[in-house]
C-alpha positions as CSV (number, residue, x, y, z in Angstrom):
1,X,-2.5,3.4,-13.1
2,X,0.0,0.5,-12.0
3,X,1.6,1.6,-8.8
4,X,3.7,-1.4,-8.5
5,X,3.0,-2.1,-4.8
6,X,2.2,-5.9,-5.1
7,X,5.1,-6.6,-7.8
8,X,7.6,-4.7,-5.5
9,X,6.6,-6.6,-2.3
10,X,7.1,-9.9,-4.2
11,X,10.3,-9.0,-5.7
12,X,11.9,-6.9,-2.9
13,X,11.1,-9.4,-0.3
14,X,12.9,-12.2,-2.1
15,X,16.1,-10.1,-2.9
16,X,16.7,-7.6,0.0
17,X,18.7,-8.6,2.9
18,X,17.6,-5.5,4.8
19,X,14.4,-5.1,6.7
20,X,11.3,-5.2,4.5
21,X,9.9,-1.9,3.5
22,X,6.3,-1.3,2.3
23,X,5.5,1.8,0.4
24,X,2.2,2.9,1.3
25,X,0.7,6.3,0.7
26,X,0.3,8.6,3.9
27,X,2.9,6.1,5.6
28,X,5.5,7.5,7.9
29,X,9.4,6.7,7.5
30,X,12.5,7.6,9.1
31,X,15.1,8.5,6.7
32,X,18.7,9.7,6.8
33,X,19.1,12.7,4.4
34,X,22.4,13.8,3.2
35,X,22.4,16.1,0.1
36,X,23.8,19.4,-0.9
37,X,25.0,20.4,2.7
38,X,21.7,19.3,4.3
39,X,22.0,16.5,6.7
40,X,19.4,14.9,8.9
41,X,19.5,11.3,10.6
42,X,16.3,9.6,11.6
43,X,14.2,12.5,10.0
44,X,10.4,11.7,9.9
45,X,8.9,11.8,6.4
46,X,5.8,10.9,4.6
47,X,5.2,9.3,1.3
48,X,2.1,11.1,-0.5
49,X,2.5,9.4,-3.8
50,X,3.5,5.7,-4.1
51,X,6.0,5.5,-6.9
52,X,5.1,3.4,-10.2
53,X,6.8,0.1,-10.9
54,X,8.8,1.8,-13.6
55,X,10.2,4.2,-11.2
56,X,11.2,1.5,-8.7
57,X,12.8,-0.4,-11.6
58,X,14.7,2.5,-12.8
59,X,15.9,3.4,-9.3
60,X,14.4,7.0,-9.8
61,X,14.2,9.3,-6.9
62,X,11.1,9.2,-4.9
63,X,9.3,12.2,-3.6
64,X,8.6,12.6,0.1
65,X,7.7,15.3,2.6
66,X,10.2,15.7,5.6
67,X,9.4,17.4,8.9
68,X,10.3,20.9,9.9
69,X,13.2,21.0,12.4
70,X,11.8,19.7,15.9
71,X,8.8,18.1,14.6
72,X,8.3,14.5,15.7
73,X,4.7,13.5,14.6
74,X,2.5,13.8,11.6
75,X,-0.2,16.7,12.1
76,X,-3.8,15.4,12.7
77,X,-6.2,15.3,9.8
78,X,-3.0,15.6,7.2
79,X,-3.5,13.5,4.2
80,X,-2.2,15.6,1.3
81,X,0.7,17.7,0.0
82,X,-0.9,20.9,0.5
83,X,-1.9,20.1,4.2
84,X,1.8,19.2,4.8
85,X,3.2,22.3,3.2
86,X,0.9,24.6,5.2
87,X,2.4,22.9,8.4
88,X,5.9,23.7,7.3
89,X,6.8,20.2,5.7
90,X,9.2,20.4,2.7
91,X,9.1,18.2,-0.4
92,X,12.3,16.3,-0.9
93,X,13.6,13.8,-3.5
94,X,15.3,10.8,-2.0
95,X,17.2,8.0,-3.9
96,X,19.7,5.2,-3.3
97,X,22.8,6.2,-1.7
98,X,26.0,6.5,-3.7
99,X,28.4,3.5,-3.5
């Protein structure tokens, strides 16, 4: 299965003027989430499944898990979606912002 990581790194690092971002499984990120009346700035999230190269090329939404309110850390021994859901994390789809 092509997860697109190496190709993404080589293309994105040459074209993006913003800080470089690596998409790694179980990596923690901070996002600003503004959708359907739900707003959160610098919310902790975890990427479980790295998107394919085709998903990146098509700018399709990426599924992440976001923290419950007040949570600042990834729970210990958490490495899959089931563990995160049991700890109150929620699955969300994130995408590029509208211009």
